[in-house]
N, C-alpha and C positions, 0 to 999 in steps of 0.2 A: 699092471695090466691084468685084466681078468679074462680067462679063456675057458669057456664051458664051466664056469663056476669055480675054477681053480686059479689062485694067484700065481702068475708066472713072472720070471725074471729074465726072459730071453733077450731083453734090450740092454742088459748090464754090460755086455761086451762091446756095445755100439754107443757108449756114452758120448764120445766126441760128436758123433753124427746127430744124436738127440739134442745135445747142447746147441749145435749149429742150427738145427731145425727150429728150436725154441727162439733163438735170436732172430732168425729170418721171419718167423711168424710174428714176433713182437714188432719188428720193423714194418711188416706189411699192415698189421692192425693199426699202426700209428702213422700211416701214409709216408713211411720212410723218413719221418722227422726224428732224427737221432737226438739223444740227450747231449746238450752242448756244454753244460757246466757254466758257472758264472763267468762273465767277461772279466778280463784282467783290468785292474784299476789304472788310471793315469797316475804317473808319479811326478810330483812337482818338488821343487826345493827352493830355499832362499837362505841367505846369510842373515842370521839374526843379530841382535845388538850385542850378544856376548862373543861374537866372531866365530860362532860354531854353525854348522849347517843344520837346517831344519828340513826334513823331508816329510812330505804329506801325500796321502793317497786319496784320490777322488774318483767317483764314477759319474759319467755323464748322465744327467737325469732324463734325457730324451732318448738317447740311442742305446744305452747300456741295459742289458738284461739284469743288472745288479744295482740299479739306481737305489740309493738309500740303504744299501746292503740288504735288499729284500728279495734276492733271487730264490726262486723255488721252481722245480720242474718235476714232472712225473717220471718215475722209474719205469722204463718200458717193459721190464720183465717182472715187475711186482705183480703178484696175483691180484685179481679184481677183488674189491671189497675189504682190503686190509687198511689199517689205520696208518701204517708207516710206508706208504707208497710214493713219497715225494723226497726229492733232494732239496735241502735248504742250505743257504749260505750260513756259515758259522764263524768265519774269520779268515785271517791272512797268515801265510807263512812266507817269509822273505828270505831268499837264499843269495849268497855270494857265489857266483859260478866261475869256474876256471876259464871258460870261454863261452861264446854264444852257441857252440855246437853241443852243449850238454843237454841231454834229453830228460824228460820227466822221469823216465825209468832209472836215471842215474843220480837222482837227488839224494839217495841214501849212500852214495859213494863219496866218502870223506875227501878223497883226492880230487874230486871234480866239483863238489858242491858242499857248502856249509850253511846250515840254518843259522841266520843271524838275528832273526826276530820273529816272534809269533804273537799274535793278538787275537782274542776271540770275543764274540758277542757276549754281552752281559745277559745271560739267561741261565736256565737250569741244566743245560747240556754240559756234562763233565768229560765225556769221551765220545769220539766219533768212530763208528765201525762200518766196514763194508762186509757184506755177506758173501761167502764163498760156498759153492755147492761141491759136495763130495759124493762119490758113488756109494749107494746104499747096498750092502751085500744081500739084504733081504727083500728088496723091492726095486722097481724101476724108477721110483720117485727118489730124488736126491735128498741127502741130509744137508741142511744149511747150518754153517758154523760162522760165528762172528770173527772178524779179523780186525784188531785194533788198528786204526789209522792215525788218530790224533788224540793225545791227552792234553787237556787244557792247561796252559802254563800261566798266561796273564789274563785275568778275567775283567779287565777294564778296557773298553773299546776306545782306544785313542789311536787315531790314524796319523798322528804327527810323530815322527821319529827324530830323535836327536842323537 
């Protein structure tokens, strides 16, 4: 912020309030339409001729926001005019859970959830990052740092699991 021609940092101590204000403003600017993320696929299964189970994932082509694995949605807090302001579907991570009470925040807890399969779209994306803001000691503007969320494991999009 500039005050009388001098750069000030008086909001640095009020960072949580500034973040909350930015989120509220982004929601207001987008008519309170929050980013939903892609719909979960339907899971089907059948016993194949080798007497093993074949599991498959499908997305309803009429009602799903991820029909044909083509989900994309605007990031409500992305600055206007940037090239990377959308979320895109990139693949599936399938977990075995201890119980139906396991939350998304507990997927990294090995006692509650285990990643059993991951498959990604066949494209040039090698890693998926979320951006996290940190307080900038020299400015009221945050510093944005990438946080690795997913590293591609299987680059062949096969939604039939055996």
